[in-house]
N, C-alpha and C positions, 0 to 999 in steps of 0.2 A: 704419204699417199692417204688421201681422205677415203674412209671406208663407206661413207654414206653421203648422199646428195639428193636434193629435190630436183625433179625435172618438170618444168612448167611451160605452159603455152598461154598466149592471149587468145581468148575465145569469146563467143557470143557477140561477135561484131557485125553479123548480118542484120539487116533491117528492111522490113517490107519485102519487096521483090528483089532487093539487092543481096546477093549471097557473097559472103567473105569467108575465105578459109575452108578447111575440111574438118570441122569440129568432130564429126562422127568417127573419123579415123584417129584424130589426135587424142581424143579422150581415152582411148584404149592404151596409149603409150606413155602418158604423162602421169605425174603424181599430184600435181596442183594445177589449177587454172585460174587466170585472172579475167573476170568477166566485164565486158563493156557496160557502161552505166547509162548510155543514151546520149552522151554529149558528142562523141566522135563516131559511135557506131552502136548497134544494138537497139532493141525496142522491148517493151514489156513482155510480149509473147516469147520472143527469142530468149530473153533473160530467164524466164521461168522454165522453158524447155531445156536450156543449157544447165541450169542448176539441177534439174531432174536427172539429166544425163550424167553429170558429175557424181551425183549421189549414187546412181546405179553402178558406177564404175569405181567407187571408193576414192574419188579424186577430191582433194581439198579445194574449197571455193574461196576465191578472193575477189575484191573489187578493183576495177581498172579505170579510175577517174582520169579525165583529161580536161584540156581547155574546151570551152564551148565552140567547137569547130567541126561540125558535121561535114561541111563542104570540103574541108581539107583533111578529113580523117584524123583530126587532132595533131597534125604535123606542122601547123603554122604557129610560129612563135608569137606570143601575145603578151601584152603588158597589162597586168592586173594588180590592184592593191592587195596587201596582205589580207585585209578584211574580205574583199571580193573573192579572192582565190580560196581562202579558208571556207567561206560559205559554199562555194561551188563544189569543193571536194566533200564537205560535210553532207551536202544534198545528195551527191552521187553515191557515196559509200552507204548512206542510210537506205537508199533504194535497194541496193543489192542485199544489204543485211536483212531488210524487211522481207523481201521475196524469199531469201534463203531460209530464214527462220520459219516462214509459213510452211515450208516443205520439210521441216525438221533437220535443217542443215545449219551448223554453226559457222559463221563467217570466220575464216582463218587468217586472211592477210589483206593488205592493201598495196597496190603497185601503180604508181602514176604511169600514164601513157604518153608516148610520142614526144612532142615538143616540151610538154610539162616535165616529163622525166629527164630530158636532156638539159633543160634550163635550170632545173633544180639541182643539177650536179654541182654547179658553182654559185648559184644565186642563194644567198643566205635568207633573203626575204621570202623566196618561194619555198625554201626548206622549212622555214618557220610556219608558213601557212599550212603545208602538208602535215607537219607534225602536230600542229594545233588541232586540225580537223580530226586526225586519227585518235589523238589522245582524248578528245572530247567524246568520242563514240565509245572507245574501250581501250584500256591500257593492255588488254590481253591480245590485241591484234598485232600481228607481225607486219612490219613495214619493209617492203623490198626496196633496195637501193643499190646503186652502183658503188663498188668499194671506193673508199677515200673521197666520197662526195660530201657536199654540204648537208644533204639529207641524212646520211649515215651519222655524221658528227652531231647534228642537232637532235636526232632521234635518240641516240644513246645518252646524250646529256639529259633528255627528258625522261629517261627510264623505259623507253620502248624497246622491244626486241627487234633487232634488225637482221634481215637475211640479205647477205651480199650476193649480187647477181652477176652471172656471166652470160655472154651471148655467143654460142658457137657459130651462129649464122650471120654475124655482123663483124665488120672490120673495126679495129681500134686505132686511135691516135696514140702518139707517144706519151701523152699525159694520162692515159687510162680512160679517156672519154670515147664515146662512139663516133666513128667516122660519119659525117653527114650523109644522109641518103642522097644518091645521085653522084657522089664523088667516087673516084676510082677505088675499087676493092671494098666498098661499103657493105656489099652483100656477099655472103658465102653460100652458094647454092649447091655445091657438090657435096653429097651426103658423106663421102669418105673424108673429105677435107674438114667438114664440120665436126665429124666424130673425132678426128685427130686433135682438133682444137679443144673439144670438150674434154678429152683425155688429158691434155696438157694442163688445162685449168684445174682439173680435179687432182691430178697426180703431182703437178709441179707448182701449182699456185701462180701460174703466169700464162701469158699469151704473147704471140708475135704480132706487133703492130703492122700497119700498112707500109711502114718504112723499113720493116725488118728488124726492129728493135724488140728485145724481150721486155715485157712490161709486167710488173707484179700484179697479180689478180687473184686474191684469195676469195673463194666463192662458197656459198651454201646452197645455191640453186642455179640451174641452167635454164635459159629460156629459148624456145623455138617459136618464132613468130608465125602465126597461122597464115599470114598472107605472103610469107616468103615462098617463091616458086619451089614446088616439091617439098613443102613443109612436112608432110607425113613421112616421106622417104627419109628426110633428114632426121626426124625424131626417132624413127625406127632404127636407123644406123647408129645414132648416138646412144640410144638405149642398149642396143646389142653390144656395142664396144665397151661401154661401162660395165655391163654385167659380165662380159668375158674377162674383164680385169678385176672382178671381184667386188665391184662397187655396188652397194645396195641402194636402190632408188626408193625413197620414202617421201610422203608429203611433209611440208614444213612443220606441222603440229607434232609429228613424230620425231623430227630431227631435234627440236628444241625442248622435248621432254615435258616435265611436269609444270613448267612455267605457263604453258599454253593448255587450257582445258580441252 
């Protein structure tokens, strides 16, 4: 039974008049937040306001880079060279880092978004691009990745700290990857069901796949997507369940100790 875990959410994805998620509620329940960098969601004003909100609530701030896909919310698979992708991630993370530091907040982590996150699960070239960009900015940044992914292997080899992530609100395939959105059982929207899955991930290091198979899944952090229907209720139930089981919820920088300033 893991005694400590991070609870994170993807935030700051609203832009202009388009509102995404319920950040004002979620920020009170999570310990870390991954903020949109402008390529799939977010804008400069939203980014600054969300960093301020995280600071006020003691929530660790991370960057949430994606493919340049505003129209598809970063969920369209794209082909990019290692050079192009590394530059795109470098650009996005640097923006969040700059805004955060202007407000006295040190950037804690980086987590790829959407199709980039999923493609980098098995694509060595995309993993190399992600790790190259993060390493170029700071070796003190934590890189969030799916367990047993190409990103995890590449990052550890490069000497980066990796936080393995689980998704109580998403379905899993038998190989440990996420079920594609739109497929049966891809989303888990019932708060109690999500909390049960979170408990299993933390206490047993596993999850039940969409086919009913038990899949190994050691995690350091759990994510609630801000655009999942009922995200706030899900996050609240997950947090309550874990606390009732004696699990301490802490930001990533606290979980990994002295390695992270």
